[in-house]
C-alpha positions, 0 to 999 in steps of 0.5 A, spaced: 316 553 713 323 550 711 324 556 706 322 561 711 326 559 717 332 557 712 332 565 710 333 567 717 338 561 719 334 558 724 336 551 725 330 546 724 329 538 726 324 534 723 321 528 726 317 525 720 318 529 713 321 524 708 321 529 702 328 528 698 328 535 697 330 537 704 336 533 704 339 538 699 344 542 704 345 547 698 338 549 699 336 548 706 343 548 710 339 549 716 334 543 716 336 537 720 332 530 719 331 525 725 329 520 720 333 516 715 334 517 708 328 514 704 333 510 699 334 504 704 326 503 704 326 503 696 331 497 697 327 494 702 321 494 699 324 490 693 328 485 697 321 484 701 318 482 694 323 478 692 324 474 698 317 472 698 317 471 690 312 476 689 312 480 682 305 481 680 303 487 685 298 493 686 300 500 688 295 504 692 298 511 692 296 518 695 293 523 690 298 528 691 305 530 689 308 525 694 305 519 691 307 520 684 314 522 686 314 515 690 312 511 683 317 515 679 322 513 684 320 506 685 318 503 678 325 503 675 327 499 681 321 494 680 323 493 673 330 492 674 328 486 678 322 483 674 317 486 679 311 488 675 305 493 677 299 490 675 294 496 677 296 503 680 290 506 684 290 513 687 287 515 693 282 521 693 283 526 699 277 524 703 276 525 711 270 522 715 267 529 715 265 529 708 258 527 706 256 520 705 255 522 697 262 525 697 265 519 700 261 514 695 263 518 689 270 519 690 271 512 693 267 508 689 272 506 684 277 504 689 272 500 693 271 496 686 278 495 684 280 492 691 274 488 691 274 485 684 281 485 683 285 478 684 291 481 687 293 478 693 299 483 695 298 491 695 303 496 696 301 502 700 304 509 700 302 515 703 301 519 710 296 519 715 291 524 712 292 522 705 291 515 707 284 516 710 280 514 704 283 507 704 281 507 712 274 509 710 274 503 705 276 498 709 271 500 715 265 500 710 267 494 707 268 490 714 264 493 719 258 496 715 258 490 710 261 485 713 266 483 707 273 484 709 278 486 704 283 481 706 290 482 702 297 483 704 298 490 705 305 492 705 305 499 708 311 504 708 313 508 714 310 514 712 303 512 715 302 510 722 296 506 720 294 503 727 292 509 731 284 510 731 279 514 735 276 510 740 269 511 737 271 508 730 272 500 731 279 498 728 279 494 722 282 488 725 280 483 720 282 487 714 289 489 717 291 482 720 298 480 717 300 487 714 307 488 713 309 495 714 316 499 714 317 503 720 322 508 723 327 505 727 325 505 734 328 502 741 326 501 748 327 507 752 328 506 759 323 509 764 318 511 758 313 506 759 313 507 767 312 514 765 306 513 761 303 509 766 304 514 771 300 520 767 294 523 771 290 528 768 289 532 775 297 532 776 300 532 770 302 538 766 303 535 759 300 539 754 293 536 751 293 530 756 286 532 759 282 533 752 286 526 750 284 523 757 276 525 755 277 522 748 280 515 750 276 514 756 270 517 754 269 521 761 269 528 763 273 533 766 271 539 770 275 543 766 271 541 760 264 541 760 262 535 756 256 531 756 259 525 758 256 519 762 262 519 767 267 523 770 274 522 770 277 519 776 284 520 775 285 512 776 285 510 769 291 507 766 293 508 759 296 501 759 289 499 759 287 502 753 287 498 746 293 498 742 289 501 736 288 507 740 294 508 744 301 504 744 305 504 750 311 502 746 315 508 743 313 509 736 318 510 730 316 518 730 316 518 737 323 516 738 325 521 732 322 526 737 326 523 743 332 524 739 331 531 736 330 533 743 337 530 746 340 532 740 338 540 741 340 539 748 347 536 747 348 542 742 346 547 747 351 543 752 357 544 747 355 551 746 355 553 753 362 549 754 368 554 756 371 553 749 365 555 746 364 561 750 371 563 749 370 563 741 364 567 742 367 572 746 372 573 740 367 573 735 363 579 740 369 583 740 370 583 732 362 584 730 358 586 736 354 582 740 352 575 736 352 570 742 345 567 743 343 568 736 339 561 733 344 561 727 350 559 732 347 553 734 347 550 727 355 549 728 354 544 734 348 541 731 352 539 725 357 536 729 353 533 735 355 525 736 352 521 742 349 515 745 342 516 747 339 512 753 337 506 749 344 505 746 343 508 739 349 512 736 346 519 734 349 523 729 348 527 722 351 525 715 353 530 710 346 531 708 343 532 715 340 526 715 340 521 721 344 515 720 338 510 721 335 504 718 328 502 718 324 496 722 320 491 718 313 489 722 308 484 722 301 486 725 297 481 728 290 483 730 285 479 735 277 479 734 277 484 740 280 490 736 287 489 740 293 487 736 301 486 737 306 489 732 312 484 731 318 486 728 320 481 723 326 484 720 330 490 719 334 495 714 341 496 716 344 501 710 351 500 713 351 493 713 355 489 708 353 487 701 348 482 702 346 483 709 343 490 709 336 487 709 334 482 714 327 478 714 325 472 718 320 470 714 318 464 718 316 469 724 310 472 719 303 471 721 299 471 715 292 473 714 287 467 716 285 467 709 291 464 706 292 459 711 298 461 714 302 459 707 306 465 703 300 468 699 301 467 691 303 474 688 305 472 681 302 473 674 303 466 672 305 459 676 312 459 678 317 456 673 319 450 677 327 448 677 329 445 671 325 450 667 327 457 665 322 463 663 321 465 656 318 472 655 312 473 651 311 479 646 306 484 648 306 481 655 309 484 661 315 481 663 312 478 669 307 474 664 312 469 662 312 462 659 316 456 662 320 452 657 324 445 659 332 447 660 336 444 654 339 438 654 346 438 659 343 445 662 340 446 669 336 451 673 336 450 680 331 456 683 324 457 681 323 462 675 330 462 673 332 467 667 336 462 664 339 455 664 346 454 666 351 449 665 354 444 670 361 444 672 365 440 668 366 434 673 358 435 674 352 433 670 345 435 670 340 430 674 334 427 671 329 433 673 335 438 671 334 441 677 341 440 680 348 438 678 350 431 680 358 429 681 360 425 675 363 418 677 370 416 674 370 411 669 375 406 667 376 399 667 377 396 674 378 390 678 372 391 682 367 391 676 365 384 673 368 386 666 375 388 669 375 382 674 373 377 668 379 380 664 384 380 669 382 372 671 383 370 664 389 373 663 392 370 670 389 363 668 392 364 661 399 366 663 399 360 668 397 355 662 403 358 658 407 356 664 404 349 664 406 349 657 413 351 658 414 346 664 412 341 659 416 343 654 422 343 659 421 337 662 420 334 655 426 338 652 430 331 650 424 328 646 425 328 638 419 333 638 421 338 642 428 338 639 425 338 632 422 345 634 428 349 635 429 349 642 431 356 643 426 360 639 421 355 642 423 358 649 423 365 646 416 364 644 413 361 650 416 367 654 413 372 649 407 369 650 407 369 657 409 376 658 403 378 653 398 374 657 401 379 663 400 385 659 393 386 660 394 388 667 397 394 665 391 396 662 386 394 668 386 399 673 386 407 674 391 410 668 397 413 671 403 416 668 407 410 668 402 405 666 400 410 660 407 410 658 408 402 658 401 400 656 402 400 648 410 400 648 410 394 652 405 390 648 407 392 641 414 390 643 412 383 646 408 381 641 413 383 635 418 379 639 412 373 639 411 374 631 418 375 630 419 368 633 413 365 629 416 368 622 423 365 624 420 358 626 417 358 619 423 360 615 427 355 619 422 350 617 422 352 610 429 352 609 430 345 613 426 342 607 429 346 602 436 343 605 434 336 604 434 337 596 441 335 593 446 341 592 441 346 595 445 352 598 439 352 603 444 348 608 448 354 609 442 358 612 440 352 617 441 353 624 439 357 630 443 363 628 438 365 622 432 365 627 435 369 632 437 374 627 430 375 625 427 375 632 433 380 634 432 384 627 424 384 628 424 386 635 429 392 634 425 395 629 419 395 633 423 398 639 426 403 635 419 406 633 417 405 640 423 409 643 421 415 637 414 415 640 416 416 647 421 421 645 416 425 641 409 424 643 409 420 649 402 417 652 399 421 658 393 420 662 387 425 661 380 426 663 375 426 658 369 430 661 365 431 655 364 424 651 359 421 657 354 425 660 354 422 667 362 420 667 369 422 667 373 417 663 380 416 665 384 414 659 391 414 656 392 419 651 396 416 646 400 422 644 400 420 637 395 416 634 400 415 628 405 412 632 400 407 635 398 405 629 405 405 626 406 400 632 400 396 631 401 396 623 408 393 623 406 388 628 401 386 623 405 386 617 410 381 620 404 377 622 402 377 615 409 375 612 409 369 617 402 367 614 404 368 607 411 364 608 407 358 612 402 358 607 406 356 602 410 351 606 403 348 609 404 342 604 411 339 606 411 332 606 412 330 613 407 327 618 408 332 623 408 339 619 409 345 623 408 349 617 400 348 618 400 350 625 404 356 624 399 358 618 393 357 622 396 361 628 398 367 624 391 366 620 387 367 627 392 372 629 391 377 623 384 376 623 383 378 631 388 384 629 384 386 623 377 386 626 380 390 632 381 396 629 374 398 627 372 395 633 377 399 637 375 406 634 367 405 635 368 404 642 369 409 648 372 409 655 373 402 659 370 398 653 375 401 648 380 398 653 376 392 654 376 391 646 384 391 646 385 387 652 380 381 649 384 382 642 391 381 646 388 375 650 385 372 644 391 373 639 396 370 644 391 364 645 391 363 638 398 363 638 399 358 644 393 354 642 395 353 634 402 352 635 403 348 642 397 345 644 398 339 638 405 338 641 403 338 648 397 333 646 403 328 643 407 329 648 402 327 654 397 323 650 401 320 644 408 319 646 409 313 641 408 319 636 414 322 639 419 319 635 424 320 630 421 315 625 414 318 626 417 325 625 420 324 618 416 319 615 413 322 609 405 321 607 
């Protein structure tokens, strides 16, 4: 009909034709469809399956060209979304008028497939005529054999599956929980009141009388049917079961309603004064053309209005109505009544990600599934923390699950691949989500940091006590004999050395990173230089006692101070060069620890750091060698022995520091350096000053000039 009428340029409005060919405006320029394009329905089917996690389904298609066309269009979309079709069945064209033998022969394989196959979800496509075979299968199974085929049926908008004749029971148990796509519909004011007011004796609605007899099983005078009762006209359509007649306007009825009003608006526009004037000018040129069917085409093409339900009606460039689809859930009851609930919709004009909307919690499933989402996958779903591995020679949906590799996660079930967490996150134990990494640095709030901080504080206080003892006893022979200026510089260096750990404890910052190693290196170099100066001073003092020795010219404070200044200046120069070329800076190490971000100071140049450390150790070794050869000087109180032992402790600590420092990470590396600072500093303080404090406080009789110079 579309071909014939298009030849004569007769506008046509279809309320239920889904054939995509009719959207070709070149071939059918006079064809208008009051239904939306079928493309959004394909997308909606895929989104519906993805929403419930169904990827292993069956297809029931009409055995005509439309079923094959539907399969060709849908299959690529399913494969792109990893949804597999386990089985495809075509429904033979059968009607209830066929013989039982014919029905059994044609529908036997379909019945066996539906009964035996464990699939829970079946997608059905076809119109009312082609789907009659499926209705017969469901009817025979549920009503005659009392074995309902309870599945999740997903029905496309082409089939109005609820309408049955009064004499044929509605397969309520089989269809309970069905999900169906339908043409968009809305509530038209007054439509339900109009239906309830219909009367076969007073209404001139076409076919109202034969329908009345069939629906209410009564006879009318105009029809000689041998029925038991006569129709009174008091019957109400509202009393009929919904499986026979729905008072709500269906999608197809809504399309017819909009088609009538589209023509009415087009005729109204055609009869407007402006249109009449244009028609008069046309008639003057080519003769009498007004009132021809093709003239309505222009006005239909440009019709644009809001219907009484509030929906906007207009045609797109392909002559299709710009509507979407509704997603309905069929809830049936034992008395063969039902309720059709809208649980979602498809809006082709919605923003990306919101074109398909579904309220999954509102869906009522078939009682067989105990109100839980039915399972429709080839294999058990891969839990979060696992990823899918496709098997060779198997459908993409029949995969295996593999644990995510270390350091990766999968948040969703059936993840295609495992993903890495962000740099500031790490995988949970189950590898199903990411946790925020904690900052790791040596803090006063943790036992290790608090302990080291307390030790540094106590030892610095102990150094102040020693300084006070020496200051209080500065006029005694023991203190005078130890070069008072060098002693003050050494004690000050040890005090500052015990304070250095406070630069290492706490969150590293730009200033603290610049001062850490340079301050520590400079202070400790000064301390070691003082020890070297004291050692050289002791050696020269004994050498000067020999007759004719030239060492007397070197004895005094000038040499000791010069050694301290020279040793400190060299280290200071190295530190300045370090800060000028590659200064230390704070950094976040996100890779060394799985669950922590190490906040540390990057030394900028490891070579410069080890140069500072190496120079300090070189001075200590030099002091140790000098003190070692002077250990047998014949005084009763030989300070060279104390200096030798102090340098031995100092060198032992820092030689063992290097491998220990390199084998640790993060805050423990900082703790190793702090421990080395405290222990080497304590070695100097204890070996050099504790014996003297012992004599000053507990053995004052030995603190005399005679005792100090007495030879053993």
